[in-house]
N, CA, C, O and CB atoms as a CASP TS submission, in Angstrom:
PFRMAT TS
TARGET T0000
AUTHOR 0000-0000-0000
METHOD Language model
MODEL 1
PARENT N/A
ATOM      1  N   UNK     1     -33.690 -23.707 -32.341  1.00  0.00           N
ATOM      2  CA  UNK     1     -32.983 -22.445 -32.536  1.00  0.00           C
ATOM      3  C   UNK     1     -31.499 -22.678 -32.811  1.00  0.00           C
ATOM      4  O   UNK     1     -30.686 -21.770 -32.639  1.00  0.00           O
ATOM      5  CB  UNK     1     -33.154 -21.548 -31.311  1.00  0.00           C
ATOM      6  N   UNK     2     -31.152 -23.865 -33.230  1.00  0.00           N
ATOM      7  CA  UNK     2     -29.751 -24.207 -33.461  1.00  0.00           C
ATOM      8  C   UNK     2     -29.029 -23.147 -34.276  1.00  0.00           C
ATOM      9  O   UNK     2     -27.961 -22.688 -33.870  1.00  0.00           O
ATOM     10  CB  UNK     2     -29.651 -25.541 -34.160  1.00  0.00           C
ATOM     11  N   UNK     3     -29.581 -22.749 -35.410  1.00  0.00           N
ATOM     12  CA  UNK     3     -28.920 -21.759 -36.240  1.00  0.00           C
ATOM     13  C   UNK     3     -28.960 -20.379 -35.635  1.00  0.00           C
ATOM     14  O   UNK     3     -27.992 -19.626 -35.746  1.00  0.00           O
ATOM     15  CB  UNK     3     -29.538 -21.729 -37.594  1.00  0.00           C
ATOM     16  N   UNK     4     -30.062 -20.029 -34.996  1.00  0.00           N
ATOM     17  CA  UNK     4     -30.189 -18.693 -34.422  1.00  0.00           C
ATOM     18  C   UNK     4     -29.222 -18.460 -33.282  1.00  0.00           C
ATOM     19  O   UNK     4     -28.727 -17.347 -33.104  1.00  0.00           O
ATOM     20  CB  UNK     4     -31.595 -18.468 -33.942  1.00  0.00           C
ATOM     21  N   UNK     5     -28.951 -19.478 -32.523  1.00  0.00           N
ATOM     22  CA  UNK     5     -28.057 -19.331 -31.369  1.00  0.00           C
ATOM     23  C   UNK     5     -26.665 -19.880 -31.640  1.00  0.00           C
ATOM     24  O   UNK     5     -25.841 -19.928 -30.727  1.00  0.00           O
ATOM     25  CB  UNK     5     -28.647 -20.027 -30.162  1.00  0.00           C
ATOM     26  N   UNK     6     -26.385 -20.289 -32.850  1.00  0.00           N
ATOM     27  CA  UNK     6     -25.091 -20.885 -33.152  1.00  0.00           C
ATOM     28  C   UNK     6     -25.148 -22.389 -32.982  1.00  0.00           C
ATOM     29  O   UNK     6     -26.175 -22.933 -32.574  1.00  0.00           O
ATOM     30  CB  UNK     6     -24.001 -20.293 -32.260  1.00  0.00           C
ATOM     31  N   UNK     7     -24.077 -23.048 -33.285  1.00  0.00           N
ATOM     32  CA  UNK     7     -24.044 -24.507 -33.209  1.00  0.00           C
ATOM     33  C   UNK     7     -23.185 -25.019 -32.060  1.00  0.00           C
ATOM     34  O   UNK     7     -23.167 -26.219 -31.786  1.00  0.00           O
ATOM     35  CB  UNK     7     -23.536 -25.076 -34.507  1.00  0.00           C
ATOM     36  N   UNK     8     -22.480 -24.128 -31.395  1.00  0.00           N
ATOM     37  CA  UNK     8     -21.664 -24.474 -30.217  1.00  0.00           C
ATOM     38  C   UNK     8     -20.611 -25.528 -30.517  1.00  0.00           C
ATOM     39  O   UNK     8     -20.351 -26.398 -29.685  1.00  0.00           O
ATOM     40  CB  UNK     8     -22.554 -24.967 -29.099  1.00  0.00           C
ATOM     41  N   UNK     9     -19.997 -25.459 -31.701  1.00  0.00           N
ATOM     42  CA  UNK     9     -18.959 -26.416 -32.033  1.00  0.00           C
ATOM     43  C   UNK     9     -17.630 -25.727 -32.344  1.00  0.00           C
ATOM     44  O   UNK     9     -16.714 -26.363 -32.864  1.00  0.00           O
ATOM     45  CB  UNK     9     -19.395 -27.263 -33.211  1.00  0.00           C
ATOM     46  N   UNK    10     -17.520 -24.462 -32.038  1.00  0.00           N
ATOM     47  CA  UNK    10     -16.320 -23.657 -32.230  1.00  0.00           C
ATOM     48  C   UNK    10     -15.967 -23.464 -33.706  1.00  0.00           C
ATOM     49  O   UNK    10     -14.848 -23.060 -34.023  1.00  0.00           O
ATOM     50  CB  UNK    10     -15.157 -24.296 -31.511  1.00  0.00           C
ATOM     51  N   UNK    11     -16.901 -23.745 -34.606  1.00  0.00           N
ATOM     52  CA  UNK    11     -16.682 -23.561 -36.031  1.00  0.00           C
ATOM     53  C   UNK    11     -17.579 -22.425 -36.511  1.00  0.00           C
ATOM     54  O   UNK    11     -18.787 -22.610 -36.666  1.00  0.00           O
ATOM     55  CB  UNK    11     -16.964 -24.878 -36.822  1.00  0.00           C
ATOM     56  N   UNK    12     -17.000 -21.259 -36.747  1.00  0.00           N
ATOM     57  CA  UNK    12     -17.798 -20.110 -37.148  1.00  0.00           C
ATOM     58  C   UNK    12     -18.337 -20.235 -38.573  1.00  0.00           C
ATOM     59  O   UNK    12     -19.193 -19.444 -38.968  1.00  0.00           O
ATOM     60  CB  UNK    12     -16.977 -18.853 -37.025  1.00  0.00           C
ATOM     61  N   UNK    13     -17.866 -21.194 -39.343  1.00  0.00           N
ATOM     62  CA  UNK    13     -18.311 -21.363 -40.716  1.00  0.00           C
ATOM     63  C   UNK    13     -19.739 -21.905 -40.807  1.00  0.00           C
ATOM     64  O   UNK    13     -20.372 -21.798 -41.858  1.00  0.00           O
ATOM     65  CB  UNK    13     -17.368 -22.284 -41.447  1.00  0.00           C
ATOM     66  N   UNK    14     -20.250 -22.485 -39.720  1.00  0.00           N
ATOM     67  CA  UNK    14     -21.605 -23.037 -39.787  1.00  0.00           C
ATOM     68  C   UNK    14     -22.588 -22.357 -38.829  1.00  0.00           C
ATOM     69  O   UNK    14     -23.603 -22.948 -38.460  1.00  0.00           O
ATOM     70  CB  UNK    14     -21.561 -24.514 -39.490  1.00  0.00           C
ATOM     71  N   UNK    15     -22.293 -21.140 -38.434  1.00  0.00           N
ATOM     72  CA  UNK    15     -23.164 -20.433 -37.500  1.00  0.00           C
ATOM     73  C   UNK    15     -24.515 -20.075 -38.105  1.00  0.00           C
ATOM     74  O   UNK    15     -25.497 -19.961 -37.372  1.00  0.00           O
ATOM     75  CB  UNK    15     -22.484 -19.183 -37.019  1.00  0.00           C
ATOM     76  N   UNK    16     -24.594 -19.895 -39.419  1.00  0.00           N
ATOM     77  CA  UNK    16     -25.867 -19.544 -40.054  1.00  0.00           C
ATOM     78  C   UNK    16     -26.546 -20.792 -40.607  1.00  0.00           C
ATOM     79  O   UNK    16     -26.967 -20.804 -41.764  1.00  0.00           O
ATOM     80  CB  UNK    16     -25.647 -18.510 -41.180  1.00  0.00           C
ATOM     81  N   UNK    17     -26.657 -21.838 -39.798  1.00  0.00           N
ATOM     82  CA  UNK    17     -27.328 -23.061 -40.206  1.00  0.00           C
ATOM     83  C   UNK    17     -28.833 -22.835 -40.180  1.00  0.00           C
ATOM     84  O   UNK    17     -29.382 -22.392 -39.171  1.00  0.00           O
ATOM     85  CB  UNK    17     -26.930 -24.246 -39.292  1.00  0.00           C
ATOM     86  N   UNK    18     -29.498 -23.140 -41.287  1.00  0.00           N
ATOM     87  CA  UNK    18     -30.942 -22.904 -41.423  1.00  0.00           C
ATOM     88  C   UNK    18     -31.726 -24.088 -40.881  1.00  0.00           C
ATOM     89  O   UNK    18     -31.141 -25.131 -40.587  1.00  0.00           O
ATOM     90  CB  UNK    18     -31.318 -22.648 -42.897  1.00  0.00           C
ATOM     91  N   UNK    19     -33.043 -23.946 -40.743  1.00  0.00           N
ATOM     92  CA  UNK    19     -33.854 -25.077 -40.273  1.00  0.00           C
ATOM     93  C   UNK    19     -33.736 -26.311 -41.182  1.00  0.00           C
ATOM     94  O   UNK    19     -33.903 -27.439 -40.719  1.00  0.00           O
ATOM     95  CB  UNK    19     -35.316 -24.655 -40.175  1.00  0.00           C
ATOM     96  N   UNK    20     -33.447 -26.096 -42.474  1.00  0.00           N
ATOM     97  CA  UNK    20     -33.298 -27.214 -43.409  1.00  0.00           C
ATOM     98  C   UNK    20     -31.920 -27.867 -43.304  1.00  0.00           C
ATOM     99  O   UNK    20     -31.686 -28.908 -43.919  1.00  0.00           O
ATOM    100  CB  UNK    20     -33.534 -26.736 -44.838  1.00  0.00           C
ATOM    101  N   UNK    21     -31.006 -27.274 -42.536  1.00  0.00           N
ATOM    102  CA  UNK    21     -29.686 -27.844 -42.341  1.00  0.00           C
ATOM    103  C   UNK    21     -28.627 -27.298 -43.270  1.00  0.00           C
ATOM    104  O   UNK    21     -27.457 -27.659 -43.146  1.00  0.00           O
ATOM    105  CB  UNK    21     -29.756 -29.298 -42.501  1.00  0.00           C
ATOM    106  N   UNK    22     -29.012 -26.421 -44.216  1.00  0.00           N
ATOM    107  CA  UNK    22     -27.995 -25.821 -45.075  1.00  0.00           C
ATOM    108  C   UNK    22     -27.398 -24.605 -44.371  1.00  0.00           C
ATOM    109  O   UNK    22     -27.952 -24.128 -43.381  1.00  0.00           O
ATOM    110  CB  UNK    22     -28.594 -25.422 -46.457  1.00  0.00           C
ATOM    111  N   UNK    23     -26.292 -24.110 -44.869  1.00  0.00           N
ATOM    112  CA  UNK    23     -25.606 -22.989 -44.240  1.00  0.00           C
ATOM    113  C   UNK    23     -25.640 -21.790 -45.173  1.00  0.00           C
ATOM    114  O   UNK    23     -25.203 -21.879 -46.321  1.00  0.00           O
ATOM    115  CB  UNK    23     -24.149 -23.361 -43.878  1.00  0.00           C
ATOM    116  N   UNK    24     -26.153 -20.678 -44.690  1.00  0.00           N
ATOM    117  CA  UNK    24     -26.177 -19.436 -45.457  1.00  0.00           C
ATOM    118  C   UNK    24     -24.931 -18.622 -45.125  1.00  0.00           C
ATOM    119  O   UNK    24     -24.373 -18.738 -44.034  1.00  0.00           O
ATOM    120  CB  UNK    24     -27.468 -18.618 -45.158  1.00  0.00           C
ATOM    121  N   UNK    25     -24.508 -17.809 -46.066  1.00  0.00           N
ATOM    122  CA  UNK    25     -23.322 -16.989 -45.833  1.00  0.00           C
ATOM    123  C   UNK    25     -23.678 -15.558 -45.491  1.00  0.00           C
ATOM    124  O   UNK    25     -22.824 -14.817 -45.004  1.00  0.00           O
ATOM    125  CB  UNK    25     -22.425 -17.011 -47.045  1.00  0.00           C
ATOM    126  N   UNK    26     -24.915 -15.144 -45.731  1.00  0.00           N
ATOM    127  CA  UNK    26     -25.322 -13.772 -45.455  1.00  0.00           C
ATOM    128  C   UNK    26     -26.460 -13.710 -44.453  1.00  0.00           C
ATOM    129  O   UNK    26     -27.267 -14.635 -44.354  1.00  0.00           O
ATOM    130  CB  UNK    26     -25.730 -13.082 -46.737  1.00  0.00           C
ATOM    131  N   UNK    27     -26.517 -12.619 -43.713  1.00  0.00           N
ATOM    132  CA  UNK    27     -27.527 -12.437 -42.673  1.00  0.00           C
ATOM    133  C   UNK    27     -28.935 -12.402 -43.260  1.00  0.00           C
ATOM    134  O   UNK    27     -29.849 -13.011 -42.704  1.00  0.00           O
ATOM    135  CB  UNK    27     -27.256 -11.153 -41.894  1.00  0.00           C
ATOM    136  N   UNK    28     -29.121 -11.707 -44.363  1.00  0.00           N
ATOM    137  CA  UNK    28     -30.451 -11.551 -44.939  1.00  0.00           C
ATOM    138  C   UNK    28     -31.016 -12.890 -45.403  1.00  0.00           C
ATOM    139  O   UNK    28     -32.154 -13.226 -45.075  1.00  0.00           O
ATOM    140  CB  UNK    28     -30.410 -10.570 -46.104  1.00  0.00           C
ATOM    141  N   UNK    29     -30.244 -13.646 -46.152  1.00  0.00           N
ATOM    142  CA  UNK    29     -30.710 -14.957 -46.619  1.00  0.00           C
ATOM    143  C   UNK    29     -30.987 -15.877 -45.437  1.00  0.00           C
ATOM    144  O   UNK    29     -31.955 -16.638 -45.452  1.00  0.00           O
ATOM    145  CB  UNK    29     -29.673 -15.600 -47.561  1.00  0.00           C
ATOM    146  N   UNK    30     -30.143 -15.810 -44.420  1.00  0.00           N
ATOM    147  CA  UNK    30     -30.325 -16.622 -43.219  1.00  0.00           C
ATOM    148  C   UNK    30     -31.630 -16.260 -42.512  1.00  0.00           C
ATOM    149  O   UNK    30     -32.412 -17.140 -42.151  1.00  0.00           O
ATOM    150  CB  UNK    30     -29.133 -16.441 -42.264  1.00  0.00           C
ATOM    151  N   UNK    31     -31.858 -14.975 -42.317  1.00  0.00           N
ATOM    152  CA  UNK    31     -33.070 -14.525 -41.624  1.00  0.00           C
ATOM    153  C   UNK    31     -34.323 -14.909 -42.404  1.00  0.00           C
ATOM    154  O   UNK    31     -35.326 -15.289 -41.800  1.00  0.00           O
ATOM    155  CB  UNK    31     -33.032 -13.004 -41.409  1.00  0.00           C
ATOM    156  N   UNK    32     -34.288 -14.818 -43.717  1.00  0.00           N
ATOM    157  CA  UNK    32     -35.450 -15.165 -44.527  1.00  0.00           C
ATOM    158  C   UNK    32     -35.816 -16.642 -44.411  1.00  0.00           C
ATOM    159  O   UNK    32     -36.981 -16.995 -44.594  1.00  0.00           O
ATOM    160  CB  UNK    32     -35.192 -14.815 -45.975  1.00  0.00           C
ATOM    161  N   UNK    33     -34.858 -17.506 -44.116  1.00  0.00           N
ATOM    162  CA  UNK    33     -35.142 -18.936 -43.949  1.00  0.00           C
ATOM    163  C   UNK    33     -35.955 -19.210 -42.686  1.00  0.00           C
ATOM    164  O   UNK    33     -36.584 -20.263 -42.573  1.00  0.00           O
ATOM    165  CB  UNK    33     -33.838 -19.729 -43.905  1.00  0.00           C
ATOM    166  N   UNK    34     -35.948 -18.277 -41.738  1.00  0.00           N
ATOM    167  CA  UNK    34     -36.685 -18.453 -40.492  1.00  0.00           C
ATOM    168  C   UNK    34     -38.068 -17.817 -40.520  1.00  0.00           C
ATOM    169  O   UNK    34     -38.771 -17.841 -39.510  1.00  0.00           O
ATOM    170  CB  UNK    34     -35.897 -17.880 -39.354  1.00  0.00           C
ATOM    171  N   UNK    35     -38.472 -17.252 -41.644  1.00  0.00           N
ATOM    172  CA  UNK    35     -39.818 -16.691 -41.756  1.00  0.00           C
ATOM    173  C   UNK    35     -40.819 -17.829 -41.625  1.00  0.00           C
ATOM    174  O   UNK    35     -40.687 -18.846 -42.307  1.00  0.00           O
ATOM    175  CB  UNK    35     -40.010 -15.924 -43.112  1.00  0.00           C
ATOM    176  N   UNK    36     -41.814 -17.678 -40.763  1.00  0.00           N
ATOM    177  CA  UNK    36     -42.782 -18.745 -40.547  1.00  0.00           C
ATOM    178  C   UNK    36     -44.125 -18.451 -41.197  1.00  0.00           C
ATOM    179  O   UNK    36     -44.992 -19.324 -41.241  1.00  0.00           O
ATOM    180  CB  UNK    36     -42.973 -18.974 -39.072  1.00  0.00           C
ATOM    181  N   UNK    37     -44.306 -17.271 -41.688  1.00  0.00           N
ATOM    182  CA  UNK    37     -45.585 -16.894 -42.260  1.00  0.00           C
ATOM    183  C   UNK    37     -45.373 -16.113 -43.545  1.00  0.00           C
ATOM    184  O   UNK    37     -44.463 -15.290 -43.639  1.00  0.00           O
ATOM    185  CB  UNK    37     -46.404 -16.073 -41.263  1.00  0.00           C
ATOM    186  N   UNK    38     -46.214 -16.374 -44.527  1.00  0.00           N
ATOM    187  CA  UNK    38     -46.168 -15.610 -45.758  1.00  0.00           C
ATOM    188  C   UNK    38     -46.566 -14.164 -45.543  1.00  0.00           C
ATOM    189  O   UNK    38     -46.323 -13.313 -46.399  1.00  0.00           O
ATOM    190  CB  UNK    38     -47.060 -16.237 -46.790  1.00  0.00           C
ATOM    191  N   UNK    39     -47.184 -13.881 -44.390  1.00  0.00           N
ATOM    192  CA  UNK    39     -47.573 -12.510 -44.068  1.00  0.00           C
ATOM    193  C   UNK    39     -46.360 -11.649 -43.740  1.00  0.00           C
ATOM    194  O   UNK    39     -46.422 -10.424 -43.848  1.00  0.00           O
ATOM    195  CB  UNK    39     -48.551 -12.500 -42.897  1.00  0.00           C
ATOM    196  N   UNK    40     -45.272 -12.271 -43.344  1.00  0.00           N
ATOM    197  CA  UNK    40     -44.053 -11.534 -43.028  1.00  0.00           C
ATOM    198  C   UNK    40     -43.305 -11.259 -44.329  1.00  0.00           C
ATOM    199  O   UNK    40     -43.020 -12.191 -45.081  1.00  0.00           O
ATOM    200  CB  UNK    40     -43.155 -12.326 -42.018  1.00  0.00           C
ATOM    201  N   UNK    41     -42.986 -10.013 -44.604  1.00  0.00           N
ATOM    202  CA  UNK    41     -42.266  -9.727 -45.845  1.00  0.00           C
ATOM    203  C   UNK    41     -40.829 -10.238 -45.767  1.00  0.00           C
ATOM    204  O   UNK    41     -40.200 -10.218 -44.710  1.00  0.00           O
ATOM    205  CB  UNK    41     -42.277  -8.217 -46.140  1.00  0.00           C
ATOM    206  N   UNK    42     -40.330 -10.696 -46.913  1.00  0.00           N
ATOM    207  CA  UNK    42     -38.936 -11.123 -46.980  1.00  0.00           C
ATOM    208  C   UNK    42     -38.042  -9.901 -46.864  1.00  0.00           C
ATOM    209  O   UNK    42     -38.386  -8.818 -47.337  1.00  0.00           O
ATOM    210  CB  UNK    42     -38.646 -11.898 -48.296  1.00  0.00           C
ATOM    211  N   UNK    43     -36.903 -10.085 -46.235  1.00  0.00           N
ATOM    212  CA  UNK    43     -35.952  -8.984 -46.111  1.00  0.00           C
ATOM    213  C   UNK    43     -35.293  -8.711 -47.456  1.00  0.00           C
ATOM    214  O   UNK    43     -35.040  -9.626 -48.239  1.00  0.00           O
ATOM    215  CB  UNK    43     -34.886  -9.300 -45.043  1.00  0.00           C
ATOM    216  N   UNK    44     -35.028  -7.466 -47.702  1.00  0.00           N
ATOM    217  CA  UNK    44     -34.305  -7.066 -48.902  1.00  0.00           C
ATOM    218  C   UNK    44     -32.838  -7.439 -48.715  1.00  0.00           C
ATOM    219  O   UNK    44     -32.428  -7.753 -47.598  1.00  0.00           O
ATOM    220  CB  UNK    44     -34.470  -5.533 -49.185  1.00  0.00           C
ATOM    221  N   UNK    45     -32.036  -7.412 -49.779  1.00  0.00           N
ATOM    222  CA  UNK    45     -30.622  -7.773 -49.638  1.00  0.00           C
ATOM    223  C   UNK    45     -29.893  -6.958 -48.565  1.00  0.00           C
ATOM    224  O   UNK    45     -28.967  -7.462 -47.930  1.00  0.00           O
ATOM    225  CB  UNK    45     -29.921  -7.593 -50.963  1.00  0.00           C
ATOM    226  N   UNK    46     -30.299  -5.725 -48.365  1.00  0.00           N
ATOM    227  CA  UNK    46     -29.699  -4.912 -47.313  1.00  0.00           C
ATOM    228  C   UNK    46     -30.795  -4.548 -46.330  1.00  0.00           C
ATOM    229  O   UNK    46     -31.678  -3.759 -46.667  1.00  0.00           O
ATOM    230  CB  UNK    46     -29.008  -3.632 -47.893  1.00  0.00           C
ATOM    231  N   UNK    47     -30.766  -5.101 -45.115  1.00  0.00           N
ATOM    232  CA  UNK    47     -31.834  -4.827 -44.143  1.00  0.00           C
ATOM    233  C   UNK    47     -31.946  -3.335 -43.840  1.00  0.00           C
ATOM    234  O   UNK    47     -30.975  -2.582 -43.904  1.00  0.00           O
ATOM    235  CB  UNK    47     -31.583  -5.603 -42.843  1.00  0.00           C
ATOM    236  N   UNK    48     -33.154  -2.950 -43.512  1.00  0.00           N
ATOM    237  CA  UNK    48     -33.410  -1.564 -43.121  1.00  0.00           C
ATOM    238  C   UNK    48     -32.642  -1.215 -41.856  1.00  0.00           C
ATOM    239  O   UNK    48     -32.324  -2.083 -41.044  1.00  0.00           O
ATOM    240  CB  UNK    48     -34.913  -1.329 -42.911  1.00  0.00           C
ATOM    241  N   UNK    49     -32.356   0.046 -41.707  1.00  0.00           N
ATOM    242  CA  UNK    49     -31.777   0.535 -40.454  1.00  0.00           C
ATOM    243  C   UNK    49     -32.907   0.557 -39.436  1.00  0.00           C
ATOM    244  O   UNK    49     -33.802   1.394 -39.554  1.00  0.00           O
ATOM    245  CB  UNK    49     -31.112   1.969 -40.622  1.00  0.00           C
ATOM    246  N   UNK    50     -32.905  -0.328 -38.438  1.00  0.00           N
ATOM    247  CA  UNK    50     -34.035  -0.415 -37.521  1.00  0.00           C
ATOM    248  C   UNK    50     -34.316   0.872 -36.759  1.00  0.00           C
ATOM    249  O   UNK    50     -35.474   1.173 -36.470  1.00  0.00           O
ATOM    250  CB  UNK    50     -33.800  -1.512 -36.551  1.00  0.00           C
ATOM    251  N   UNK    51     -33.295   1.627 -36.432  1.00  0.00           N
ATOM    252  CA  UNK    51     -33.533   2.865 -35.688  1.00  0.00           C
ATOM    253  C   UNK    51     -34.211   3.910 -36.571  1.00  0.00           C
ATOM    254  O   UNK    51     -35.028   4.693 -36.086  1.00  0.00           O
ATOM    255  CB  UNK    51     -32.211   3.420 -35.133  1.00  0.00           C
ATOM    256  N   UNK    52     -33.882   3.929 -37.850  1.00  0.00           N
ATOM    257  CA  UNK    52     -34.513   4.879 -38.755  1.00  0.00           C
ATOM    258  C   UNK    52     -35.905   4.447 -39.176  1.00  0.00           C
ATOM    259  O   UNK    52     -36.803   5.277 -39.315  1.00  0.00           O
ATOM    260  CB  UNK    52     -33.658   5.072 -39.970  1.00  0.00           C
ATOM    261  N   UNK    53     -36.086   3.142 -39.382  1.00  0.00           N
ATOM    262  CA  UNK    53     -37.356   2.625 -39.867  1.00  0.00           C
ATOM    263  C   UNK    53     -38.418   2.547 -38.772  1.00  0.00           C
ATOM    264  O   UNK    53     -39.610   2.662 -39.059  1.00  0.00           O
ATOM    265  CB  UNK    53     -37.151   1.262 -40.473  1.00  0.00           C
ATOM    266  N   UNK    54     -38.006   2.355 -37.545  1.00  0.00           N
ATOM    267  CA  UNK    54     -38.947   2.183 -36.441  1.00  0.00           C
ATOM    268  C   UNK    54     -38.617   3.132 -35.292  1.00  0.00           C
ATOM    269  O   UNK    54     -38.523   2.712 -34.139  1.00  0.00           O
ATOM    270  CB  UNK    54     -38.935   0.729 -35.946  1.00  0.00           C
ATOM    271  N   UNK    55     -38.443   4.392 -35.608  1.00  0.00           N
ATOM    272  CA  UNK    55     -38.021   5.373 -34.610  1.00  0.00           C
ATOM    273  C   UNK    55     -38.968   5.435 -33.422  1.00  0.00           C
ATOM    274  O   UNK    55     -38.526   5.698 -32.304  1.00  0.00           O
ATOM    275  CB  UNK    55     -37.911   6.740 -35.241  1.00  0.00           C
ATOM    276  N   UNK    56     -40.247   5.203 -33.630  1.00  0.00           N
ATOM    277  CA  UNK    56     -41.229   5.264 -32.549  1.00  0.00           C
ATOM    278  C   UNK    56     -41.082   4.157 -31.534  1.00  0.00           C
ATOM    279  O   UNK    56     -41.656   4.242 -30.448  1.00  0.00           O
ATOM    280  CB  UNK    56     -42.600   5.224 -33.112  1.00  0.00           C
ATOM    281  N   UNK    57     -40.335   3.128 -31.853  1.00  0.00           N
ATOM    282  CA  UNK    57     -40.174   1.997 -30.937  1.00  0.00           C
ATOM    283  C   UNK    57     -38.835   2.009 -30.206  1.00  0.00           C
ATOM    284  O   UNK    57     -38.506   1.063 -29.491  1.00  0.00           O
ATOM    285  CB  UNK    57     -40.318   0.703 -31.696  1.00  0.00           C
ATOM    286  N   UNK    58     -38.083   3.056 -30.380  1.00  0.00           N
ATOM    287  CA  UNK    58     -36.756   3.108 -29.765  1.00  0.00           C
ATOM    288  C   UNK    58     -36.831   2.983 -28.245  1.00  0.00           C
ATOM    289  O   UNK    58     -36.063   2.229 -27.646  1.00  0.00           O
ATOM    290  CB  UNK    58     -36.053   4.409 -30.143  1.00  0.00           C
ATOM    291  N   UNK    59     -37.749   3.714 -27.619  1.00  0.00           N
ATOM    292  CA  UNK    59     -37.855   3.657 -26.158  1.00  0.00           C
ATOM    293  C   UNK    59     -38.224   2.256 -25.690  1.00  0.00           C
ATOM    294  O   UNK    59     -37.684   1.769 -24.697  1.00  0.00           O
ATOM    295  CB  UNK    59     -38.894   4.667 -25.655  1.00  0.00           C
ATOM    296  N   UNK    60     -39.133   1.612 -26.393  1.00  0.00           N
ATOM    297  CA  UNK    60     -39.530   0.245 -26.041  1.00  0.00           C
ATOM    298  C   UNK    60     -38.346  -0.701 -26.158  1.00  0.00           C
ATOM    299  O   UNK    60     -38.131  -1.544 -25.287  1.00  0.00           O
ATOM    300  CB  UNK    60     -40.682  -0.235 -26.940  1.00  0.00           C
ATOM    301  N   UNK    61     -37.576  -0.562 -27.234  1.00  0.00           N
ATOM    302  CA  UNK    61     -36.416  -1.424 -27.445  1.00  0.00           C
ATOM    303  C   UNK    61     -35.357  -1.190 -26.366  1.00  0.00           C
ATOM    304  O   UNK    61     -34.770  -2.144 -25.856  1.00  0.00           O
ATOM    305  CB  UNK    61     -35.816  -1.182 -28.838  1.00  0.00           C
ATOM    306  N   UNK    62     -35.115   0.059 -26.024  1.00  0.00           N
ATOM    307  CA  UNK    62     -34.115   0.353 -24.996  1.00  0.00           C
ATOM    308  C   UNK    62     -34.542  -0.207 -23.645  1.00  0.00           C
ATOM    309  O   UNK    62     -33.708  -0.700 -22.886  1.00  0.00           O
ATOM    310  CB  UNK    62     -33.881   1.866 -24.890  1.00  0.00           C
ATOM    311  N   UNK    63     -35.823  -0.134 -23.343  1.00  0.00           N
ATOM    312  CA  UNK    63     -36.316  -0.679 -22.074  1.00  0.00           C
ATOM    313  C   UNK    63     -36.178  -2.200 -22.055  1.00  0.00           C
ATOM    314  O   UNK    63     -35.795  -2.780 -21.039  1.00  0.00           O
ATOM    315  CB  UNK    63     -37.790  -0.274 -21.844  1.00  0.00           C
ATOM    316  N   UNK    64     -36.489  -2.841 -23.176  1.00  0.00           N
ATOM    317  CA  UNK    64     -36.374  -4.294 -23.243  1.00  0.00           C
ATOM    318  C   UNK    64     -34.916  -4.729 -23.133  1.00  0.00           C
ATOM    319  O   UNK    64     -34.614  -5.717 -22.463  1.00  0.00           O
ATOM    320  CB  UNK    64     -36.988  -4.820 -24.546  1.00  0.00           C
ATOM    321  N   UNK    65     -34.019  -4.008 -23.777  1.00  0.00           N
ATOM    322  CA  UNK    65     -32.600  -4.362 -23.729  1.00  0.00           C
ATOM    323  C   UNK    65     -31.982  -4.063 -22.364  1.00  0.00           C
ATOM    324  O   UNK    65     -30.986  -4.678 -21.982  1.00  0.00           O
ATOM    325  CB  UNK    65     -31.837  -3.614 -24.816  1.00  0.00           C
ATOM    326  N   UNK    66     -32.562  -3.135 -21.644  1.00  0.00           N
ATOM    327  CA  UNK    66     -32.040  -2.807 -20.320  1.00  0.00           C
ATOM    328  C   UNK    66     -32.067  -4.024 -19.401  1.00  0.00           C
ATOM    329  O   UNK    66     -31.235  -4.150 -18.502  1.00  0.00           O
ATOM    330  CB  UNK    66     -32.843  -1.664 -19.699  1.00  0.00           C
ATOM    331  N   UNK    67     -33.025  -4.916 -19.629  1.00  0.00           N
ATOM    332  CA  UNK    67     -33.115  -6.138 -18.825  1.00  0.00           C
ATOM    333  C   UNK    67     -31.838  -6.962 -18.990  1.00  0.00           C
ATOM    334  O   UNK    67     -31.351  -7.554 -18.027  1.00  0.00           O
ATOM    335  CB  UNK    67     -34.359  -6.977 -19.231  1.00  0.00           C
ATOM    336  N   UNK    68     -31.297  -7.000 -20.212  1.00  0.00           N
ATOM    337  CA  UNK    68     -30.085  -7.768 -20.471  1.00  0.00           C
ATOM    338  C   UNK    68     -28.866  -7.196 -19.778  1.00  0.00           C
ATOM    339  O   UNK    68     -27.897  -7.911 -19.521  1.00  0.00           O
ATOM    340  CB  UNK    68     -29.833  -7.840 -21.943  1.00  0.00           C
ATOM    341  N   UNK    69     -28.911  -5.920 -19.477  1.00  0.00           N
ATOM    342  CA  UNK    69     -27.804  -5.274 -18.781  1.00  0.00           C
ATOM    343  C   UNK    69     -28.018  -5.241 -17.269  1.00  0.00           C
ATOM    344  O   UNK    69     -27.168  -4.753 -16.525  1.00  0.00           O
ATOM    345  CB  UNK    69     -27.615  -3.864 -19.304  1.00  0.00           C
ATOM    346  N   UNK    70     -29.139  -5.754 -16.832  1.00  0.00           N
ATOM    347  CA  UNK    70     -29.482  -5.724 -15.413  1.00  0.00           C
ATOM    348  C   UNK    70     -28.849  -6.861 -14.628  1.00  0.00           C
ATOM    349  O   UNK    70     -28.113  -7.674 -15.185  1.00  0.00           O
ATOM    350  CB  UNK    70     -30.972  -5.773 -15.246  1.00  0.00           C
ATOM    351  N   UNK    71     -29.139  -6.915 -13.330  1.00  0.00           N
ATOM    352  CA  UNK    71     -28.522  -7.902 -12.447  1.00  0.00           C
ATOM    353  C   UNK    71     -28.850  -9.352 -12.791  1.00  0.00           C
ATOM    354  O   UNK    71     -28.065 -10.246 -12.477  1.00  0.00           O
ATOM    355  CB  UNK    71     -28.938  -7.635 -11.049  1.00  0.00           C
ATOM    356  N   UNK    72     -29.982  -9.603 -13.424  1.00  0.00           N
ATOM    357  CA  UNK    72     -30.351 -10.983 -13.745  1.00  0.00           C
ATOM    358  C   UNK    72     -29.359 -11.631 -14.710  1.00  0.00           C
ATOM    359  O   UNK    72     -29.209 -12.853 -14.709  1.00  0.00           O
ATOM    360  CB  UNK    72     -31.752 -11.024 -14.343  1.00  0.00           C
ATOM    361  N   UNK    73     -28.688 -10.841 -15.523  1.00  0.00           N
ATOM    362  CA  UNK    73     -27.777 -11.385 -16.530  1.00  0.00           C
ATOM    363  C   UNK    73     -26.315 -11.049 -16.244  1.00  0.00           C
ATOM    364  O   UNK    73     -25.470 -11.180 -17.130  1.00  0.00           O
ATOM    365  CB  UNK    73     -28.157 -10.865 -17.899  1.00  0.00           C
ATOM    366  N   UNK    74     -26.009 -10.625 -15.041  1.00  0.00           N
ATOM    367  CA  UNK    74     -24.616 -10.292 -14.719  1.00  0.00           C
ATOM    368  C   UNK    74     -23.894 -11.477 -14.135  1.00  0.00           C
ATOM    369  O   UNK    74     -22.712 -11.378 -13.806  1.00  0.00           O
ATOM    370  CB  UNK    74     -24.551  -9.124 -13.750  1.00  0.00           C
TER
END
């Protein structure tokens, strides 16, 4: 997960390092390099608004994110 979590070298220019070791400059191109299955569609140049595209999952997402704001991560 080196690229996904950053490189921890204080150089923001290489934060989008792909599994192949190259560096992407945009979020969409970077995310597409991590696709592991052809069944997953490639992201368009401008990602969808997740709240608009998946409105039915908002409650699930808020519950999952609440864990990050809880005592375990304080």
